[in-house]
C-alpha positions in Angstrom: 64.5 -25.8 -76.3 61.3 -24.5 -76.8 59.6 -27.8 -78.3 60.9 -29.4 -75.0 59.0 -26.5 -72.9 55.9 -26.9 -74.8 55.8 -31.0 -74.1 57.3 -30.5 -70.7 54.0 -28.3 -70.1 51.7 -30.2 -72.0 52.8 -33.2 -70.1 51.9 -31.5 -66.5 48.5 -30.7 -67.6 48.0 -33.9 -68.6 49.2 -35.2 -65.3 47.3 -32.4 -63.2 44.4 -33.5 -65.4 44.9 -37.2 -64.5 45.5 -36.6 -60.5 42.0 -34.3 -61.0 39.5 -36.4 -62.9 41.0 -39.8 -61.8 39.2 -39.8 -58.4 35.9 -38.7 -59.7 36.1 -41.7 -62.5 36.8 -43.8 -59.5 34.3 -42.7 -57.5 31.6 -42.6 -60.3 32.4 -46.4 -61.0 32.6 -47.3 -57.2 28.5 -45.7 -56.9 27.4 -47.4 -60.2 28.8 -50.9 -58.7 26.8 -50.1 -55.6 23.5 -49.5 -57.2 23.0 -53.0 -58.8 24.0 -54.8 -55.5 22.5 -54.0 -51.9 25.0 -53.7 -49.1 23.0 -55.3 -46.3 23.3 -58.7 -45.3 20.3 -61.0 -44.9 19.8 -64.1 -43.1 16.8 -66.6 -42.7 15.3 -64.6 -39.8 15.2 -61.3 -42.0 13.3 -63.8 -44.9 11.1 -64.7 -42.0 9.6 -61.2 -41.5 7.9 -61.3 -44.2 6.1 -64.4 -43.4 3.1 -62.2 -43.0 2.9 -62.2 -46.9 1.8 -65.8 -47.4 -1.8 -66.3 -48.5 -3.8 -65.1 -51.8 -4.4 -61.4 -52.0 -6.1 -59.1 -54.6 -4.4 -55.7 -55.4 -5.9 -52.8 -56.2 -5.2 -49.0 -57.2 -6.8 -46.4 -58.6 -7.0 -46.2 -62.3 -4.9 -49.5 -62.6 -6.4 -53.0 -63.5 -6.4 -54.8 -60.2 -4.2 -58.2 -60.0 -4.4 -61.4 -57.8 -1.4 -62.6 -56.3 -0.7 -66.1 -54.2 2.5 -65.7 -51.7 3.3 -69.1 -50.5 6.6 -70.1 -48.1 8.4 -72.5 -49.5 11.1 -73.1 -46.9 13.1 -70.6 -44.6 14.8 -69.4 -47.8 12.1 -69.0 -50.3 8.7 -67.4 -50.9 6.6 -68.7 -54.1 4.7 -66.3 -55.9 1.9 -66.9 -58.7 -0.1 -63.8 -60.2 -3.6 -64.4 -61.6 -5.9 -62.5 -64.0 -8.5 -63.3 -62.2 -10.2 -63.3 -58.6 -11.2 -66.3 -58.5 -7.5 -67.4 -59.0 -8.2 -70.0 -61.8 -5.6 -67.5 -64.8 -2.6 -67.6 -63.7 -0.6 -65.1 -65.7 3.1 -65.3 -64.4 5.4 -66.5 -61.7 8.1 -64.9 -59.7 9.6 -65.5 -56.2 11.4 -63.9 -53.0 14.5 -65.7 -52.4 17.7 -65.5 -49.9 21.5 -66.5 -51.3 24.6 -65.6 -50.0 23.5 -63.2 -47.8 21.0 -61.3 -49.9 16.9 -61.0 -50.7 16.1 -61.1 -54.2 12.6 -60.8 -55.8 12.1 -62.1 -59.4 9.4 -61.7 -61.6 9.7 -63.4 -65.4 13.3 -61.7 -66.4 13.7 -59.1 -64.1 15.3 -59.2 -60.4 15.6 -56.9 -57.4 17.5 -56.8 -54.6 16.2 -56.3 -51.1 17.8 -52.8 -49.3 16.2 -52.9 -46.3 13.4 -56.1 -44.6 11.5 -55.6 -41.5 8.3 -56.8 -39.9 6.4 -53.6 -41.5 7.9 -54.4 -45.3 10.7 -54.3 -47.6 12.3 -52.1 -50.4 13.5 -53.7 -53.5 16.2 -52.0 -56.1 16.4 -53.0 -59.7 19.1 -55.5 -60.6 18.5 -57.4 -63.9 16.1 -56.6 -66.4 14.3 -54.2 -64.4 13.8 -50.1 -63.9 11.6 -49.6 -61.4 11.8 -49.6 -57.3 9.0 -50.6 -55.2 8.4 -51.0 -51.3 5.8 -53.5 -49.2 4.3 -52.0 -46.4 2.5 -54.1 -43.9 -1.0 -52.6 -42.8 -2.4 -55.2 -41.0 -2.8 -59.3 -41.3 -5.0 -59.0 -43.9 -3.8 -55.7 -45.6 -0.4 -54.2 -46.4 0.4 -51.5 -49.8 2.7 -52.0 -52.6 4.2 -48.7 -53.6 5.8 -49.0 -57.3 8.1 -46.1 -58.5 9.0 -45.9 -62.3 10.7 -43.4 -64.8 13.3 -41.1 -64.7 14.2 -38.1 -62.0 11.5 -35.6 -62.8 9.2 -37.8 -64.7 8.8 -40.4 -61.8 5.5 -42.3 -61.9 4.0 -43.3 -58.3 1.6 -46.3 -58.1 0.6 -47.3 -54.9 -1.7 -50.4 -54.5 -3.7 -51.6 -52.1 -4.1 -55.6 -50.9 -6.2 -57.1 -49.1 -6.7 -60.8 -48.0 -8.7 -63.3 -50.1 -10.2 -65.9 -47.8 -10.8 -69.3 -49.0 
């Protein structure tokens, strides 16, 4: 009988632990899956709000190497991006795109992919999804200027870089 009571007590303790822990595990799984996929549904009208990106841009930030980029609106669901090493836009260093699919807006560069969580006429905010670890925001300043704010690192050791982009004529 003593062993039966001990076994019953052990089962009771395990059952209470399961009741207490299971909801927390489910919540953790739910929030981690939400981090990888933005919830906001987007349409072609949302991507059109980023048409101000079209053109050639020179990006500078204190202590950073300048970069150059050309954005081209290919159609109502895709903006193609070519990055350059030089201000004459003759030495491409990579490419990416911003595209709309199944109600989501994504930005790709190399093997990295970010998902938009907010897009409007004043800019956009992207979170990492695949092979990416940084977040970034684009903020419209004027027809000839915008900023890119990039955050990298982990909490407590975060690094923020603000690039100022100016339109390059020609």
